N, C-alpha and C positions, 0 to 999 in steps of 0.2 A: 816804436809807434805808427810809421809811416808802413811799415810793414803788415802789422795786423789792421790798420784800418783799410788797404788793400785787399787784404783776405778776407775779410767780412762779410764781403758778397757773396763770393765762393762756396764759402760755408752755408751761408742761408739758401745756395740752392738744394741743400738735405730739407730745407723748411719746404720748397715748392714738393720736393718727393713726398715729403707727407703728409702733404695735405692733399697730390695725386694719390695717395696710397688710402685715404682717408674718404677720396670720392670715387673709389675703384669698391672699397666698401661696402658704400652705399650703393651703387649703383648693381652688383651683385646681389644684394641682398635684397634690392627693389626686383628684378626682373628673373631671378632663380624661381619664382614657381613656374613661370612659362613652363623651362623644362622638365619640372617634374607636378604638372596638373593633374596626370591623370593619376599616380600612384597617390598625392594627397588627395584628393578624390576620390579614389577608392576605397583609403582608409578611413572616411567620416561621411561614408556611403552619398558621395553630393554629386549632380553632373558637374558639367566643365562651365558652366554657365554659372550655375552657385560658388565655384571654386575661383572660378575668376573673379570673388571682391578681393580676393588675397593681393590682386594687380590693383582694385579699384580705390581698396582704403588708403593704401598711403597714400593716392596720387589727389585724392581729396582733402587730405590731410594738409597734405603737404602744398598745398595751391592756396589754403589757407593760414598756413605756419611762417608763408616766405614772408611777407608784409609784416604780421602781426610779430613775431619773433624778432625779424631787424628791426622794427621803431620798438618794441619794449626793451631790447637791450642794446639798445643803441649807444647807448654811453660806457656800456664795462667792454672790457679787455678783449680783440678778437680771438685772441689763444685759449683763452679761459672758455669762451664761449664753445669754440671748436672741441677742444678736451671735454665740454660736459657735456655736446652732441653724441661724441664719438662713445661714451658710458652709456647713454641710453640707444644710442646700436647695439653696444653689446650685450644689454638685457634686453634686449628684442629678439636676436639670435638666439640665448639660449633660453626665452620664452616662448619662441618658436618651436624649439626641437623638445621640449618636454610638457608642450600644451596636449591635454589627455580628452579636449574637445572642441569642436572648432571655434568656438565664441571668444577664445583664448588665444586661439592664432589669429583672429582680428585685431584683439589689444594689443599683441605684437607689431601687426603690422602698421595698428596706429603711431607706436613710437618708432615705424620705421619713417612712417609721414614725418613726424616731428623733425625728425634728425633731414631727412634731405631739404624740408623747407627751409629748414635756419644756416645746416652746414650749406648749402650750394648758396645762397643768398650771399653769406659773407665768406667763402673762401675762394669762389670764384675770380672773386676781384681783388687776390693779395697777392697775387703778382710781383705789383709794382710796386710792393712794399716790401718784398722778399726779394728781389735781385735790382741791381739798377735798372735805371728806367729804359736804357736802349735795350736792356734785355726783356722787358716787359709784356711783350706781343710774343715771344717763344716762349717763356713761361708761363703767359696763360694756354698757349698751345701744348705746351705739357701738362699741365692739368687737367682741358677739355681729353686729350687722349685715353682720361679712364676713360670715360663713356664707350666708345670702342671695346676696349680694354676689357672690360665685362664681361662683353659679348666675348670676345674673343678667347678668355680664359679663365673667367667668371662663374658663365653660366657653363658650359661645357664640363667643364671640373667639375662643378657641383651635381650636372644632373649625372655625370659617368658617377661619383660619389654616391647620389641617392640610387642608383639602380643598383649599384655595386653594393652596398652596406644600407641603407633605406634612407629615407629623404631626411630623417630629421639629426641625423647627424651631420649631411649637408649645412642646416642650419647652426648648428650648433660650430662647426670651422669654422663661420663665418662667425660668430660672436669672437672668436678666442681674435680671427683678423682684427677684429675691430679693435680689441685690447692690443692688440700689436700697434695699432694707427693712433692711437691714444698716445701710447708709450713714444713713437718716434713724433708726433705733435708737441708733446708736452717738450722732449730734450732736443729738439733743432730748431722750432719755432722761436723767434724772441717777444719778449713782449710787446702786444698790440695795440697801445691805447688808443683810440676811435678819433681819425683824424677829423672829421666831418661828419655832425650829425645827420643821419637822415630822417628829414621829417616828413611828415604825412604830406604838407603842402608842395616837397619835393617828388613823392610817389606819384600825386596826381597829376602833376606837370608832365613828366614822361609818361605818363598812362595815358595822356589826353596827346601825344605825337607818336603811341604808337601804335594807331589802329587797320595797319599793312600787315603790319608783324604780326600782332591778333588773330586777323583773320586765316590768312597764309599755316601759321602753327598751330591754330586751331583745327584748320582743312587736312591735312599731312601727318599731323601727329595722331587724328583719329585713323584717318586711315591705316596707320602702320598698326598702334595699337590694336583696333578694333579687329585685326586680320593675325597678327603675332604672337598675340595671346594664345591662340590657339594652334598654332603653327604643330606643336605638339602632337596633339588628337589628327590632326591632318597626317603626318608625319609617320602615325603608326599603321595607319592602312596603307602606307607605300613600302615602311621598308621595317628590317627588323628593330626589337624596341632598344637593342645593344647599338644601332647604328646612330641614334638619334640625336647623341652626344656629339659624333663623329660630324652629322650634319650642321650641326648648331655651329662647330668649332669655324667652320668653314664657311659659316656666313658669317658669324664676326671676325674670321682675318680678312674677307671681302669688307668688313663694315671698316674696320682699321686704312684699309688701303682706300676707301671712299672717303674718310676722313683727312688724312692727308692730302689727298686731290683737290679735296674741297678745301684746307686750308691754304693750298695753292693759291687757288686760284678765285677764291668768295672775294677778297681783295682787289681783285682786278676788277670783276664784273659780278657782282653778289646776286641779281636778279637770274643771272642768266644761270651761274652755278646752282644756284636753288631750284631755280626749273629744270634742268638737269634731273637733279636728287627727285624730287618727286615725280619726274616721266617714268624713269626706272622705277622706281617703287608700284607706281600705275602700271606699267608693262609685267613686273613680276606677279602682283597680286591677281590682276586680271586673267592671266596665262594658266596660275596655279592652278586651278579645279579642271582644265584642258592638260597644257603639259606637262603638270605636275604630278599625273598620276603614275607616269613610270619612275625608277627608281632617277636614270640622270637627266631626264628632265627637272624632277624634284633642285637636285644639287643645281644644276645651270640656274634655275629662276632663284635660288636664295642666294647663288653667287651676286645677280642682278640686284636683290632684291637689297643685298647686306651694304653693295656699292653704292645703293642710293641713298639708306637710312644711315651710313656713317656720314657724312656729310649734311644731316639735317639739325642736330644741336648747333653747328659751329655757323651755318647759316643764318640761324633762327636768332641767335646771342648776336648774330653781327646785325641784324635788321633791328632789336632795341636798342643794341647800343649806339645805331646811327639814330634811331628816334631820339635819346636821351644821353649826344656827348656829354655833356656838364655833370652826369653822376653817372657813374662808372656803377658804384651800388644800387641804385634806385633801379637800371637798367635790368643788373642782374636779381632781382628782384621779382618784374614782371615775366621775364623770361623764366625764371621758376616755377612764379604762379601758374603760369600760362597753360607753361608745356605739362606740368605735373596734373593741373587741371584737367585739360583734354586727357593726357595718357587717361586718367579712372575714367572719364568717359566715355573716352573711348573702348577700353577693356569692359565696362557696363553693356553698351549699343551692343557690342560684338556678341557677349556672352547672350545676351536675350534674340538676337537673332541665329545664334548656334542651336536655342533650347528651342526655340520658335519654329528654327529650317533647319538647316546644317551648317558646317565647316564651310562648304562648298560656297553658299548662297552669302555670307561674310566676306571670303575674299573677294568677290564679285564688288559687294556691296564697297567694299573699303580699295578698290580699284578704283572705281566710279568718284570715290571721295578724292583721292588722288588724283584723277584727271581735272576737277574742279581747283584745287589746288593750281597746278598746272594754269587753267585760265588765269586766274587772278594774279596769279606772279608775271605773264606775259601783258596780262593787265594792265599791271603798276608799272611797270617797264616804261610806257608809253607814258604816265606820268612826271617820271621821273629823268634827268638828265645822265648822259653817256656814263657809262663807268662806276654808277652805281648797284 
């Protein structure tokens, strides 16, 4: 009996892996249109700004779904919810692959938004229930590694497949990946009845304490997604189309490194770490219209950009967690909701600027927004005790 008891936590690391796989599938599905924006737009005869609605739709839906799904399903087994949301993601992938008209693509993206809002809000805070408490921080880091991995592996691979055999195939493959994640969740995650029901009052209290986290997240995520959503059209004027997937892969590797570095230093000095991330994004986006006009310059700035953005999710989530230390799920809800709302708004605003002016102008505008984020972070540092 003792042996079984001791083995159980180790076995539950497979559950952490299953949750990570589910988030990897979600992140890749959400941001894959960035790499395929041009071929999708060409198939439906749309401008880059209009095609950018594929990024805007899931973010808008997820922003609402995060608190709504969490409250509506507060008494349901969390494993059941994760599995149901993976079914929805698989349906979204297959619908996107088969949709003959653009509005059906948007319906598929609506399903993606529901999945993001529910799965992130529930899954990102489960580490402490899957492994011993002493390993919860490490398990949380593993789960959050799915974000940069989506950029490192998912988007470049999906872009490569899309360029090789068509963008619809990429979405079909993601549907299959969601099914695999569903099986993994069902077989490795134990039943997880809710331990603490997240009520509206708990969410409200967490929101009231999250002002700085909301402002900074709004600025930096707008800066990133208003620009990065349209990086593929920018790169098509600089490098051969078949190299774009490789460039995005380099960006993703840099993002993974940035995630690891931020994870190491955010606990020591969160504000300085977050400020460094925002400054790197500001540098990359402001210089991209000038230095990025050459192959080497674009690649270098993508590395800088990836290093900066790789640490943003960790730093943002940490700020929300500090604001609501008594309720991990409530902090995760507002992190998810605000992140996704601003992601969609950034992609939408970026599309409007691109259609009205150019990709170069949106890069400059995003850089200014990132500079504002740096300013707010430095100001907030003066309002906090050292080390936070």
